[in-house]
Backbone as CSV, one residue per row, in Angstrom:
resi,resn,N_x,N_y,N_z,CA_x,CA_y,CA_z,C_x,C_y,C_z
1,UNK,0.851,-39.739,-41.601,0.316,-39.322,-40.316,-0.977,-38.556,-40.511
2,UNK,-1.830,-38.748,-39.554,-3.106,-38.038,-39.648,-2.965,-36.611,-39.157
3,UNK,-3.808,-35.774,-39.673,-3.780,-34.365,-39.314,-4.493,-34.144,-37.979
4,UNK,-3.850,-33.365,-37.122,-4.445,-33.082,-35.817,-4.993,-31.657,-35.846
5,UNK,-6.264,-31.546,-35.571,-6.877,-30.221,-35.502,-6.967,-29.832,-34.029
6,UNK,-6.305,-28.754,-33.684,-6.313,-28.348,-32.278,-6.971,-26.988,-32.083
7,UNK,-7.894,-26.666,-32.954,-8.571,-25.383,-32.854,-9.340,-25.227,-31.558
8,UNK,-9.954,-26.303,-31.096,-10.752,-26.259,-29.886,-9.873,-25.992,-28.666
9,UNK,-8.729,-26.643,-28.586,-7.816,-26.473,-27.450,-7.252,-25.058,-27.432
10,UNK,-6.824,-24.604,-28.605,-6.259,-23.248,-28.691,-7.310,-22.199,-28.354
11,UNK,-8.531,-22.420,-28.793,-9.607,-21.470,-28.518,-9.878,-21.397,-27.018
12,UNK,-9.869,-22.562,-26.344,-10.093,-22.583,-24.900,-8.972,-21.847,-24.163
13,UNK,-7.740,-22.048,-24.606,-6.591,-21.384,-23.981,-6.691,-19.876,-24.148
14,UNK,-7.035,-19.439,-25.351,-7.153,-18.000,-25.609,-8.322,-17.389,-24.843
15,UNK,-9.416,-18.138,-24.735,-10.585,-17.641,-24.004,-10.260,-17.466,-22.525
16,UNK,-9.439,-18.370,-21.999,-9.040,-18.283,-20.598,-8.207,-17.017,-20.353
17,UNK,-7.321,-16.712,-21.299,-6.495,-15.507,-21.188,-7.353,-14.269,-21.383
18,UNK,-8.359,-14.368,-22.265,-9.236,-13.235,-22.548,-10.057,-12.824,-21.324
19,UNK,-10.375,-13.778,-20.467,-11.132,-13.459,-19.255,-10.357,-12.494,-18.364
20,UNK,-9.034,-12.617,-18.356,-8.191,-11.751,-17.534,-8.277,-10.308,-17.993
21,UNK,-8.347,-10.096,-19.314,-8.312,-8.744,-19.862,-9.684,-8.267,-20.313
22,UNK,-10.725,-8.782,-19.696,-12.072,-8.439,-20.154,-12.418,-6.969,-19.931
23,UNK,-11.769,-6.310,-18.971,-12.074,-4.912,-18.699,-11.234,-3.940,-19.492
24,UNK,-10.288,-4.447,-20.279,-9.413,-3.570,-21.043,-10.152,-3.030,-22.255
25,UNK,-9.606,-1.964,-22.865,-10.292,-1.315,-23.979,-9.611,-1.608,-25.302
26,UNK,-10.410,-1.677,-26.344,-9.899,-1.799,-27.712,-9.217,-3.126,-27.979
27,UNK,-8.105,-3.062,-28.712,-7.380,-4.270,-29.109,-6.788,-4.996,-27.906
28,UNK,-6.625,-4.301,-26.799,-6.045,-4.899,-25.598,-6.945,-5.975,-24.994
29,UNK,-8.193,-6.013,-25.418,-9.089,-7.057,-24.928,-9.544,-8.002,-26.039
30,UNK,-9.040,-7.791,-27.281,-9.523,-8.600,-28.403,-8.424,-9.427,-29.078
31,UNK,-7.275,-8.814,-29.315,-6.226,-9.494,-30.068,-5.344,-10.319,-29.136
32,UNK,-5.107,-11.566,-29.514,-4.438,-12.508,-28.625,-3.034,-12.063,-28.238
33,UNK,-2.243,-11.626,-29.193,-0.870,-11.229,-28.885,-0.846,-10.003,-27.971
34,UNK,-1.731,-9.047,-28.247,-1.812,-7.850,-27.419,-2.321,-8.194,-26.027
35,UNK,-3.240,-9.146,-25.955,-3.777,-9.578,-24.659,-2.666,-10.146,-23.793
36,UNK,-1.821,-11.003,-24.366,-0.743,-11.601,-23.573,0.249,-10.546,-23.099
37,UNK,0.541,-9.567,-23.951,1.452,-8.497,-23.553,0.855,-7.664,-22.423
38,UNK,-0.422,-7.328,-22.557,-1.080,-6.520,-21.530,-1.213,-7.284,-20.219
39,UNK,-1.394,-8.582,-20.311,-1.506,-9.422,-19.114,-0.186,-9.413,-18.346
40,UNK,0.920,-9.561,-19.065,2.237,-9.527,-18.431,2.475,-8.165,-17.789
41,UNK,2.126,-7.120,-18.521,2.303,-5.751,-18.021,1.469,-5.518,-16.759
42,UNK,0.228,-6.010,-16.766,-0.659,-5.820,-15.618,-0.143,-6.560,-14.390
43,UNK,0.358,-7.766,-14.584,0.867,-8.549,-13.457,2.132,-7.923,-12.880
44,UNK,2.982,-7.377,-13.738,4.195,-6.700,-13.263,3.822,-5.451,-12.469
45,UNK,2.850,-4.693,-12.987,2.416,-3.478,-12.288,1.796,-3.806,-10.937
46,UNK,1.016,-4.875,-10.879,0.381,-5.267,-9.622,1.433,-5.650,-8.590
47,UNK,2.466,-6.364,-9.026,3.535,-6.787,-8.122,4.307,-5.578,-7.603
48,UNK,4.617,-4.637,-8.498,5.361,-3.437,-8.115,4.532,-2.557,-7.178
49,UNK,3.241,-2.414,-7.475,2.410,-1.489,-6.719,2.013,-2.009,-5.345
50,UNK,2.153,-3.311,-5.118,1.936,-3.812,-3.759,2.993,-3.250,-2.822
51,UNK,4.243,-3.194,-3.285,5.306,-2.590,-2.480,5.098,-1.088,-2.340
52,UNK,4.681,-0.449,-3.418,4.459,0.999,-3.398,3.328,1.360,-2.433
53,UNK,2.320,0.500,-2.348,1.190,0.741,-1.446,1.665,0.769,0.002
54,UNK,2.534,-0.171,0.364,3.088,-0.202,1.720,3.862,1.079,2.010
55,UNK,4.652,1.511,1.025,5.460,2.723,1.152,4.566,3.947,1.340
56,UNK,3.493,4.025,0.543,2.589,5.175,0.606,1.856,5.247,1.939
57,UNK,1.432,4.081,2.450,0.734,4.081,3.732,1.661,4.498,4.866
58,UNK,2.908,4.037,4.805,3.863,4.437,5.835,4.067,5.958,5.822
59,UNK,4.175,6.560,4.623,4.309,8.016,4.516,3.079,8.728,5.084
60,UNK,1.895,8.170,4.823,0.655,8.759,5.332,0.623,8.735,6.854
61,UNK,0.998,7.587,7.441,1.002,7.472,8.900,1.972,8.466,9.523
62,UNK,3.153,8.586,8.924,4.162,9.495,9.458,3.665,10.939,9.399
63,UNK,3.049,11.335,8.288,2.565,12.716,8.172,1.416,12.987,9.142
64,UNK,0.581,11.999,9.402,-0.515,12.185,10.365,0.022,12.363,11.783
65,UNK,0.979,11.529,12.153,1.567,11.627,13.489,2.259,12.985,13.644
66,UNK,2.998,13.377,12.629,3.728,14.644,12.668,2.784,15.829,12.821
67,UNK,1.657,15.786,12.103,0.689,16.888,12.181,0.121,17.025,13.584
68,UNK,-0.209,15.910,14.207,-0.792,15.962,15.552,0.251,16.373,16.581
69,UNK,1.473,15.873,16.422,2.539,16.214,17.368,2.848,17.714,17.316
70,UNK,2.859,18.279,16.126,3.194,19.705,15.980,2.101,20.626,16.530
71,UNK,0.851,20.171,16.528,-0.209,21.055,17.039,-0.540,20.786,18.506
72,UNK,0.338,20.076,19.185,0.183,19.839,20.619,0.242,21.182,21.355
73,UNK,-0.761,21.486,22.177,-0.780,22.789,22.849,0.394,22.989,23.822
74,UNK,0.878,21.909,24.424,1.977,22.034,25.374,3.335,22.117,24.677
75,UNK,3.365,21.795,23.382,4.588,21.834,22.574,5.734,21.071,23.237
76,UNK,5.406,19.843,23.657,6.422,19.004,24.281,7.463,18.596,23.254
77,UNK,6.985,18.124,22.102,7.881,17.742,21.016,7.580,18.621,19.812
78,UNK,8.637,19.072,19.166,8.442,19.956,18.030,8.281,19.196,16.725
79,UNK,8.750,17.953,16.681,8.679,17.224,15.416,8.462,15.733,15.656
80,UNK,8.092,15.081,14.584,7.838,13.648,14.592,9.094,12.859,14.925
81,UNK,10.217,13.241,14.331,11.452,12.480,14.504,11.926,12.510,15.962
82,UNK,11.813,13.665,16.591,12.206,13.785,17.990,11.279,12.968,18.888
83,UNK,9.990,12.979,18.560,9.012,12.186,19.308,9.319,10.699,19.208
84,UNK,9.577,10.221,18.006,9.838,8.798,17.818,11.168,8.380,18.429
85,UNK,12.147,9.265,18.362,13.440,8.971,18.982,13.267,8.736,20.475
86,UNK,12.519,9.606,21.149,12.282,9.463,22.587,11.367,8.286,22.898
87,UNK,10.478,7.969,21.964,9.596,6.810,22.144,10.404,5.518,22.194
88,UNK,11.350,5.380,21.278,12.180,4.175,21.256,13.214,4.176,22.380
89,UNK,13.652,5.369,22.768,14.618,5.470,23.867,13.987,5.023,25.179
90,UNK,12.700,5.321,25.343,12.003,4.908,26.565,11.385,3.519,26.439
91,UNK,11.666,2.835,25.352,11.256,1.443,25.101,9.739,1.248,25.042
92,UNK,9.022,2.249,24.583,7.597,2.111,24.300,7.462,1.790,22.814
93,UNK,7.428,0.531,22.481,7.447,0.123,21.080,6.024,0.043,20.539
94,UNK,5.604,1.100,19.891,4.306,1.154,19.218,4.582,1.481,17.761
95,UNK,4.013,0.693,16.855,4.316,0.948,15.439,3.561,2.175,14.918
96,UNK,3.978,2.628,13.743,3.468,3.877,13.202,1.997,3.805,12.831
97,UNK,1.542,2.638,12.422,0.130,2.475,12.049,-0.759,2.730,13.260
98,UNK,-0.420,2.121,14.377,-1.214,2.284,15.598,-1.108,3.714,16.116
99,UNK,0.088,4.288,16.059,0.254,5.677,16.493,-0.600,6.630,15.658
100,UNK,-0.677,6.374,14.348,-1.487,7.222,13.471,-2.975,7.085,13.796
101,UNK,-3.410,5.867,14.104,-4.819,5.673,14.475,-5.131,6.367,15.789
102,UNK,-4.207,6.274,16.744,-4.387,6.968,18.020,-4.430,8.476,17.787
103,UNK,-3.562,8.971,16.900,-3.502,10.409,16.624,-4.801,10.923,16.024
104,UNK,-5.428,10.121,15.173,-6.670,10.557,14.536,-7.860,10.421,15.489
105,UNK,-7.968,9.259,16.125,-9.161,8.979,16.930,-9.160,9.683,18.282
106,UNK,-8.006,9.686,18.973,-7.963,10.366,20.274,-6.607,11.025,20.452
107,UNK,-6.579,12.304,20.199,-5.322,13.056,20.307,-4.839,13.126,21.744
108,UNK,-5.788,13.181,22.672,-5.409,13.261,24.082,-4.606,12.036,24.500
109,UNK,-4.942,10.896,23.932,-4.216,9.661,24.239,-2.772,9.764,23.743
110,UNK,-2.589,10.341,22.578,-1.230,10.529,22.052,-0.460,11.530,22.914
111,UNK,-1.148,12.550,23.394,-0.494,13.505,24.278,-0.106,12.843,25.598
112,UNK,-0.951,11.918,26.066,-0.628,11.174,27.291,0.609,10.305,27.082
113,UNK,0.709,9.704,25.908,1.890,8.880,25.597,3.137,9.756,25.592
114,UNK,3.036,10.940,24.991,4.200,11.839,24.943,4.578,12.320,26.342
115,UNK,3.591,12.546,27.220,3.887,12.931,28.596,4.540,11.786,29.362
116,UNK,4.125,10.567,29.029,4.699,9.379,29.688,6.167,9.224,29.296
117,UNK,6.508,9.583,28.088,7.899,9.498,27.635,8.763,10.483,28.418
118,UNK,8.223,11.652,28.669,8.988,12.682,29.381,9.318,12.226,30.802
119,UNK,8.349,11.577,31.437,8.572,11.097,32.801,9.511,9.929,32.760
């Protein structure tokens, strides 16, 4: 049987993987075995952190709404949880992202929503 030289194919495959880790430092961007390990690690971290990002944003929205609700001059609601409970009880379904944007951009609008719940 004739000898098959596959250096060109292997080099192309490794170069393709190397493009993924071009921003890494040291051996993590040079050595093939380390590159593959770092690539797997990076993809796992990216997958995990997409869920974590959603979780973090939800916490941010909740803390923003809570801060605005607590500094309401009329002190209609003392806390975020009580506000949201009454919001759902009165069937005004607004998600937390929109409520947080309303709280930041126009607090008076959020106060109007809270007054509407009371009525």
